[in-house]
PyMOL Python script that loads the backbone (N, CA, C, O; Angstrom):
from pymol import cmd

cmd.read_pdbstr("""\
ATOM      1  N   MET A   1      -7.264  -9.766   8.353  1.00  0.00           N
ATOM      2  CA  MET A   1      -6.679  -9.059   7.964  1.00  0.00           C
ATOM      3  C   MET A   1      -8.022  -7.583   7.554  1.00  0.00           C
ATOM      4  O   MET A   1      -9.253  -7.602   7.541  1.00  0.00           O
ATOM      5  N   ILE A   2      -7.044  -6.513   7.284  1.00  0.00           N
ATOM      6  CA  ILE A   2      -7.692  -5.170   6.362  1.00  0.00           C
ATOM      7  C   ILE A   2      -8.050  -5.421   5.166  1.00  0.00           C
ATOM      8  O   ILE A   2      -7.551  -6.379   4.574  1.00  0.00           O
ATOM      9  N   ARG A   3      -8.756  -4.809   4.718  1.00  0.00           N
ATOM     10  CA  ARG A   3      -8.956  -4.593   3.407  1.00  0.00           C
ATOM     11  C   ARG A   3      -9.494  -3.072   2.747  1.00  0.00           C
ATOM     12  O   ARG A   3     -10.548  -2.480   2.517  1.00  0.00           O
ATOM     13  N   PRO A   4      -8.431  -2.933   2.653  1.00  0.00           N
ATOM     14  CA  PRO A   4      -7.837  -1.182   1.412  1.00  0.00           C
ATOM     15  C   PRO A   4      -9.117  -1.220   0.449  1.00  0.00           C
ATOM     16  O   PRO A   4      -9.659  -2.185  -0.089  1.00  0.00           O
ATOM     17  N   ARG A   5      -9.447   0.255   0.406  1.00  0.00           N
ATOM     18  CA  ARG A   5     -10.214   0.906  -1.021  1.00  0.00           C
ATOM     19  C   ARG A   5      -9.348   1.486  -2.335  1.00  0.00           C
ATOM     20  O   ARG A   5      -8.404   2.276  -2.342  1.00  0.00           O
ATOM     21  N   ILE A   6      -9.889   0.936  -3.226  1.00  0.00           N
ATOM     22  CA  ILE A   6      -8.843   2.041  -4.066  1.00  0.00           C
ATOM     23  C   ILE A   6      -8.825   3.243  -3.809  1.00  0.00           C
ATOM     24  O   ILE A   6      -9.928   3.788  -3.819  1.00  0.00           O
ATOM     25  N   GLY A   7      -7.858   3.931  -3.554  1.00  0.00           N
ATOM     26  CA  GLY A   7      -7.406   5.059  -3.252  1.00  0.00           C
ATOM     27  C   GLY A   7      -6.452   5.266  -1.830  1.00  0.00           C
ATOM     28  O   GLY A   7      -5.719   6.236  -1.640  1.00  0.00           O
ATOM     29  N   ASP A   8      -6.601   4.377  -1.099  1.00  0.00           N
ATOM     30  CA  ASP A   8      -6.670   3.871   0.662  1.00  0.00           C
ATOM     31  C   ASP A   8      -4.768   4.441   0.007  1.00  0.00           C
ATOM     32  O   ASP A   8      -4.460   4.301  -1.177  1.00  0.00           O
ATOM     33  N   ARG A   9      -3.641   5.123   1.212  1.00  0.00           N
ATOM     34  CA  ARG A   9      -2.502   5.336   1.233  1.00  0.00           C
ATOM     35  C   ARG A   9      -1.726   4.194   1.943  1.00  0.00           C
ATOM     36  O   ARG A   9      -1.316   4.393   3.087  1.00  0.00           O
ATOM     37  N   VAL A  10      -1.526   3.121   1.382  1.00  0.00           N
ATOM     38  CA  VAL A  10      -0.237   2.219   2.779  1.00  0.00           C
ATOM     39  C   VAL A  10       0.702   2.379   2.278  1.00  0.00           C
ATOM     40  O   VAL A  10       1.034   2.959   1.244  1.00  0.00           O
ATOM     41  N   GLN A  11       1.476   1.547   3.446  1.00  0.00           N
ATOM     42  CA  GLN A  11       3.213   1.438   3.880  1.00  0.00           C
ATOM     43  C   GLN A  11       3.406   0.288   3.340  1.00  0.00           C
ATOM     44  O   GLN A  11       2.382  -0.386   3.229  1.00  0.00           O
ATOM     45  N   TRP A  12       4.836  -0.403   2.780  1.00  0.00           N
ATOM     46  CA  TRP A  12       4.910  -2.696   3.376  1.00  0.00           C
ATOM     47  C   TRP A  12       6.139  -1.941   3.269  1.00  0.00           C
ATOM     48  O   TRP A  12       6.405  -0.843   2.780  1.00  0.00           O
ATOM     49  N   LYS A  13       6.934  -2.989   3.967  1.00  0.00           N
ATOM     50  CA  LYS A  13       8.737  -3.532   4.428  1.00  0.00           C
ATOM     51  C   LYS A  13       8.428  -4.369   3.026  1.00  0.00           C
ATOM     52  O   LYS A  13       7.719  -5.337   2.754  1.00  0.00           O
ATOM     53  N   HIS A  14       9.586  -3.246   2.054  1.00  0.00           N
ATOM     54  CA  HIS A  14      10.129  -3.592   1.168  1.00  0.00           C
ATOM     55  C   HIS A  14      11.307  -4.343   1.192  1.00  0.00           C
ATOM     56  O   HIS A  14      10.985  -5.293   1.904  1.00  0.00           O
ATOM     57  N   THR A  15      13.034  -4.596   0.700  1.00  0.00           N
ATOM     58  CA  THR A  15      13.687  -5.122   0.836  1.00  0.00           C
ATOM     59  C   THR A  15      14.575  -4.585   1.857  1.00  0.00           C
ATOM     60  O   THR A  15      14.854  -3.388   1.930  1.00  0.00           O
ATOM     61  N   ASN A  16      15.128  -5.708   2.843  1.00  0.00           N
ATOM     62  CA  ASN A  16      16.833  -4.825   3.763  1.00  0.00           C
ATOM     63  C   ASN A  16      15.184  -3.924   4.952  1.00  0.00           C
ATOM     64  O   ASN A  16      15.494  -2.842   5.449  1.00  0.00           O
ATOM     65  N   ASP A  17      14.317  -4.222   5.131  1.00  0.00           N
ATOM     66  CA  ASP A  17      12.978  -2.935   6.046  1.00  0.00           C
ATOM     67  C   ASP A  17      13.240  -1.807   5.077  1.00  0.00           C
ATOM     68  O   ASP A  17      13.513  -0.762   5.667  1.00  0.00           O
ATOM     69  N   GLU A  18      13.238  -1.751   4.266  1.00  0.00           N
ATOM     70  CA  GLU A  18      12.915  -0.688   3.672  1.00  0.00           C
ATOM     71  C   GLU A  18      11.190   0.053   3.990  1.00  0.00           C
ATOM     72  O   GLU A  18      10.346  -0.731   4.422  1.00  0.00           O
ATOM     73  N   ILE A  19      10.938   0.952   3.845  1.00  0.00           N
ATOM     74  CA  ILE A  19       9.428   1.391   4.267  1.00  0.00           C
ATOM     75  C   ILE A  19       9.332   1.885   2.887  1.00  0.00           C
ATOM     76  O   ILE A  19      10.004   2.812   2.435  1.00  0.00           O
ATOM     77  N   ARG A  20       8.198   1.006   2.064  1.00  0.00           N
ATOM     78  CA  ARG A  20       7.763   1.340   1.007  1.00  0.00           C
ATOM     79  C   ARG A  20       5.975   2.292   0.939  1.00  0.00           C
ATOM     80  O   ARG A  20       4.961   2.248   1.636  1.00  0.00           O
ATOM     81  N   LYS A  21       6.258   2.806   0.112  1.00  0.00           N
ATOM     82  CA  LYS A  21       4.546   4.063   0.529  1.00  0.00           C
ATOM     83  C   LYS A  21       4.083   4.095  -0.243  1.00  0.00           C
ATOM     84  O   LYS A  21       4.898   4.316  -1.139  1.00  0.00           O
ATOM     85  N   GLY A  22       2.540   3.959  -0.856  1.00  0.00           N
ATOM     86  CA  GLY A  22       2.181   4.626  -2.158  1.00  0.00           C
ATOM     87  C   GLY A  22       0.511   3.987  -2.016  1.00  0.00           C
ATOM     88  O   GLY A  22       0.063   3.625  -0.929  1.00  0.00           O
ATOM     89  N   THR A  23      -0.367   3.923  -3.432  1.00  0.00           N
ATOM     90  CA  THR A  23      -1.850   4.405  -3.279  1.00  0.00           C
ATOM     91  C   THR A  23      -2.476   3.213  -3.933  1.00  0.00           C
ATOM     92  O   THR A  23      -2.168   2.833  -5.063  1.00  0.00           O
ATOM     93  N   VAL A  24      -3.516   2.547  -3.044  1.00  0.00           N
ATOM     94  CA  VAL A  24      -3.693   1.215  -3.894  1.00  0.00           C
ATOM     95  C   VAL A  24      -4.625   1.515  -5.118  1.00  0.00           C
ATOM     96  O   VAL A  24      -5.755   2.001  -5.083  1.00  0.00           O
ATOM     97  N   GLU A  25      -3.900   1.118  -6.204  1.00  0.00           N
ATOM     98  CA  GLU A  25      -4.839   0.888  -7.524  1.00  0.00           C
ATOM     99  C   GLU A  25      -5.758  -0.406  -7.529  1.00  0.00           C
ATOM    100  O   GLU A  25      -6.904  -0.432  -7.979  1.00  0.00           O
ATOM    101  N   ASP A  26      -4.960  -1.667  -6.858  1.00  0.00           N
ATOM    102  CA  ASP A  26      -5.742  -3.514  -7.907  1.00  0.00           C
ATOM    103  C   ASP A  26      -5.903  -3.876  -6.647  1.00  0.00           C
ATOM    104  O   ASP A  26      -5.034  -3.643  -5.807  1.00  0.00           O
ATOM    105  N   ILE A  27      -7.480  -4.733  -6.251  1.00  0.00           N
ATOM    106  CA  ILE A  27      -8.121  -5.382  -5.051  1.00  0.00           C
ATOM    107  C   ILE A  27      -7.656  -6.715  -6.172  1.00  0.00           C
ATOM    108  O   ILE A  27      -7.979  -6.591  -7.354  1.00  0.00           O
ATOM    109  N   ASP A  28      -7.028  -7.742  -5.798  1.00  0.00           N
ATOM    110  CA  ASP A  28      -7.933  -9.134  -5.516  1.00  0.00           C
ATOM    111  C   ASP A  28      -7.193 -10.098  -4.580  1.00  0.00           C
ATOM    112  O   ASP A  28      -7.125 -10.362  -3.380  1.00  0.00           O
ATOM    113  N   GLU A  29      -6.591 -10.548  -5.943  1.00  0.00           N
ATOM    114  CA  GLU A  29      -5.610 -12.071  -4.159  1.00  0.00           C
ATOM    115  C   GLU A  29      -4.599 -11.005  -3.461  1.00  0.00           C
ATOM    116  O   GLU A  29      -4.591 -10.879  -2.236  1.00  0.00           O
ATOM    117  N   LEU A  30      -3.949 -10.426  -4.107  1.00  0.00           N
ATOM    118  CA  LEU A  30      -3.040  -9.249  -3.431  1.00  0.00           C
ATOM    119  C   LEU A  30      -3.334  -7.638  -3.881  1.00  0.00           C
ATOM    120  O   LEU A  30      -3.495  -7.145  -4.997  1.00  0.00           O
ATOM    121  N   ILE A  31      -3.332  -7.114  -2.706  1.00  0.00           N
ATOM    122  CA  ILE A  31      -3.047  -6.029  -3.545  1.00  0.00           C
ATOM    123  C   ILE A  31      -2.023  -4.423  -3.991  1.00  0.00           C
ATOM    124  O   ILE A  31      -1.096  -3.772  -3.509  1.00  0.00           O
ATOM    125  N   GLY A  32      -2.927  -4.392  -5.193  1.00  0.00           N
ATOM    126  CA  GLY A  32      -2.077  -3.856  -6.264  1.00  0.00           C
ATOM    127  C   GLY A  32      -1.441  -2.170  -6.352  1.00  0.00           C
ATOM    128  O   GLY A  32      -2.003  -1.257  -6.956  1.00  0.00           O
ATOM    129  N   VAL A  33      -0.283  -2.071  -5.670  1.00  0.00           N
ATOM    130  CA  VAL A  33      -0.206  -0.620  -4.819  1.00  0.00           C
ATOM    131  C   VAL A  33       0.721   0.245  -5.790  1.00  0.00           C
ATOM    132  O   VAL A  33       1.758  -0.320  -6.138  1.00  0.00           O
ATOM    133  N   ARG A  34       0.504   1.491  -6.260  1.00  0.00           N
ATOM    134  CA  ARG A  34       1.070   1.831  -7.324  1.00  0.00           C
ATOM    135  C   ARG A  34       1.757   2.960  -6.420  1.00  0.00           C
ATOM    136  O   ARG A  34       1.137   3.947  -6.024  1.00  0.00           O
ATOM    137  N   ALA A  35       3.374   2.658  -6.080  1.00  0.00           N
ATOM    138  CA  ALA A  35       4.592   2.801  -5.178  1.00  0.00           C
ATOM    139  C   ALA A  35       4.784   4.621  -4.707  1.00  0.00           C
ATOM    140  O   ALA A  35       3.993   5.077  -5.532  1.00  0.00           O
ATOM    141  N   ASP A  36       4.999   5.127  -4.394  1.00  0.00           N
ATOM    142  CA  ASP A  36       5.516   6.461  -4.996  1.00  0.00           C
ATOM    143  C   ASP A  36       6.078   7.314  -6.288  1.00  0.00           C
ATOM    144  O   ASP A  36       6.005   8.400  -6.862  1.00  0.00           O
ATOM    145  N   ASP A  37       6.689   6.023  -6.317  1.00  0.00           N
ATOM    146  CA  ASP A  37       8.124   6.567  -7.260  1.00  0.00           C
ATOM    147  C   ASP A  37       7.273   5.673  -8.776  1.00  0.00           C
ATOM    148  O   ASP A  37       8.098   5.913  -9.658  1.00  0.00           O
ATOM    149  N   GLY A  38       6.400   5.033  -9.296  1.00  0.00           N
ATOM    150  CA  GLY A  38       5.775   4.485  -9.604  1.00  0.00           C
ATOM    151  C   GLY A  38       5.489   3.183 -10.394  1.00  0.00           C
ATOM    152  O   GLY A  38       4.687   2.653 -11.164  1.00  0.00           O
ATOM    153  N   GLU A  39       6.577   3.012  -9.761  1.00  0.00           N
ATOM    154  CA  GLU A  39       6.349   1.083 -10.154  1.00  0.00           C
ATOM    155  C   GLU A  39       5.106   0.536  -9.554  1.00  0.00           C
ATOM    156  O   GLU A  39       4.562   0.956  -8.532  1.00  0.00           O
ATOM    157  N   LEU A  40       4.839  -0.149 -10.077  1.00  0.00           N
ATOM    158  CA  LEU A  40       3.214  -0.826  -8.797  1.00  0.00           C
ATOM    159  C   LEU A  40       3.533  -2.267  -8.737  1.00  0.00           C
ATOM    160  O   LEU A  40       3.824  -2.941  -9.725  1.00  0.00           O
ATOM    161  N   VAL A  41       3.450  -2.772  -7.321  1.00  0.00           N
ATOM    162  CA  VAL A  41       3.624  -3.612  -6.856  1.00  0.00           C
ATOM    163  C   VAL A  41       2.574  -4.690  -5.747  1.00  0.00           C
ATOM    164  O   VAL A  41       2.004  -4.208  -4.768  1.00  0.00           O
ATOM    165  N   TYR A  42       2.473  -6.091  -6.101  1.00  0.00           N
ATOM    166  CA  TYR A  42       1.674  -6.205  -5.134  1.00  0.00           C
ATOM    167  C   TYR A  42       2.728  -6.996  -3.640  1.00  0.00           C
ATOM    168  O   TYR A  42       3.867  -7.378  -3.372  1.00  0.00           O
ATOM    169  N   VAL A  43       1.540  -6.875  -3.126  1.00  0.00           N
ATOM    170  CA  VAL A  43       2.105  -6.762  -1.932  1.00  0.00           C
ATOM    171  C   VAL A  43       0.891  -7.485  -0.929  1.00  0.00           C
ATOM    172  O   VAL A  43      -0.249  -7.040  -0.797  1.00  0.00           O
ATOM    173  N   GLU A  44       1.465  -8.754  -0.241  1.00  0.00           N
ATOM    174  CA  GLU A  44       0.337  -9.449   0.987  1.00  0.00           C
ATOM    175  C   GLU A  44       0.472  -8.500   1.928  1.00  0.00           C
ATOM    176  O   GLU A  44      -0.519  -7.779   1.814  1.00  0.00           O
ATOM    177  N   GLU A  45       1.399  -7.969   3.099  1.00  0.00           N
ATOM    178  CA  GLU A  45       1.313  -7.320   4.408  1.00  0.00           C
ATOM    179  C   GLU A  45       1.123  -5.689   3.610  1.00  0.00           C
ATOM    180  O   GLU A  45       1.382  -5.413   2.438  1.00  0.00           O
ATOM    181  N   PHE A  46       0.505  -4.639   4.856  1.00  0.00           N
ATOM    182  CA  PHE A  46       0.772  -3.168   4.605  1.00  0.00           C
ATOM    183  C   PHE A  46       0.019  -2.497   5.594  1.00  0.00           C
ATOM    184  O   PHE A  46      -0.789  -2.897   6.432  1.00  0.00           O
ATOM    185  N   TYR A  47       0.202  -2.046   5.477  1.00  0.00           N
ATOM    186  CA  TYR A  47      -0.140  -1.018   7.045  1.00  0.00           C
ATOM    187  C   TYR A  47      -0.770   0.495   5.511  1.00  0.00           C
ATOM    188  O   TYR A  47      -0.408   1.103   4.503  1.00  0.00           O
ATOM    189  N   LEU A  48      -2.153   0.241   6.718  1.00  0.00           N
ATOM    190  CA  LEU A  48      -3.245   2.050   5.760  1.00  0.00           C
ATOM    191  C   LEU A  48      -2.798   2.876   6.830  1.00  0.00           C
ATOM    192  O   LEU A  48      -3.032   2.940   8.037  1.00  0.00           O
ATOM    193  N   GLU A  49      -1.702   3.816   5.581  1.00  0.00           N
ATOM    194  CA  GLU A  49      -1.230   5.632   6.426  1.00  0.00           C
ATOM    195  C   GLU A  49      -2.440   5.279   7.712  1.00  0.00           C
ATOM    196  O   GLU A  49      -3.456   4.585   7.660  1.00  0.00           O
ATOM    197  N   PRO A  50      -1.926   5.963   8.684  1.00  0.00           N
ATOM    198  CA  PRO A  50      -3.504   7.295   8.996  1.00  0.00           C
ATOM    199  C   PRO A  50      -3.561   8.237   8.721  1.00  0.00           C
ATOM    200  O   PRO A  50      -2.530   8.909   8.702  1.00  0.00           O
ATOM    201  N   THR A  51      -4.433   8.631   8.466  1.00  0.00           N
ATOM    202  CA  THR A  51      -5.632  10.337   8.244  1.00  0.00           C
ATOM    203  C   THR A  51      -5.262  11.344   8.656  1.00  0.00           C
ATOM    204  O   THR A  51      -4.429  11.212   9.552  1.00  0.00           O
ATOM    205  N   GLU A  52      -5.463  12.145   8.452  1.00  0.00           N
ATOM    206  CA  GLU A  52      -5.549  13.181   9.387  1.00  0.00           C
ATOM    207  C   GLU A  52      -6.635  13.657   9.747  1.00  0.00           C
ATOM    208  O   GLU A  52      -6.868  14.485   8.866  1.00  0.00           O
ATOM    209  N   ALA A  53      -7.824  13.699  10.774  1.00  0.00           N
ATOM    210  CA  ALA A  53      -8.940  13.897  10.887  1.00  0.00           C
ATOM    211  C   ALA A  53      -8.875  15.517  10.656  1.00  0.00           C
ATOM    212  O   ALA A  53      -8.039  16.380  10.924  1.00  0.00           O
ATOM    213  N   THR A  54     -11.060  15.502   9.593  1.00  0.00           N
ATOM    214  CA  THR A  54     -10.351  17.191   9.585  1.00  0.00           C
ATOM    215  C   THR A  54     -12.102  18.403  10.298  1.00  0.00           C
ATOM    216  O   THR A  54     -11.999  19.623  10.422  1.00  0.00           O
TER     217      THR A  54
END
""", "prot")
cmd.dss("prot")
cmd.show_as("cartoon", "prot")
cmd.util.cbc("prot")
cmd.orient("prot")
């Protein structure tokens, strides 16, 4: 499994296959992510958002 770093942008499946996005704030057994709507959630499965090359 990919281990994210604090500040990485990730996305994950929420209920009804809704895709949510947020920023990693905590790394423990689960990954703590601050969702774009402000909610702090802990997820097991996530995908790193692609980053633009500069």
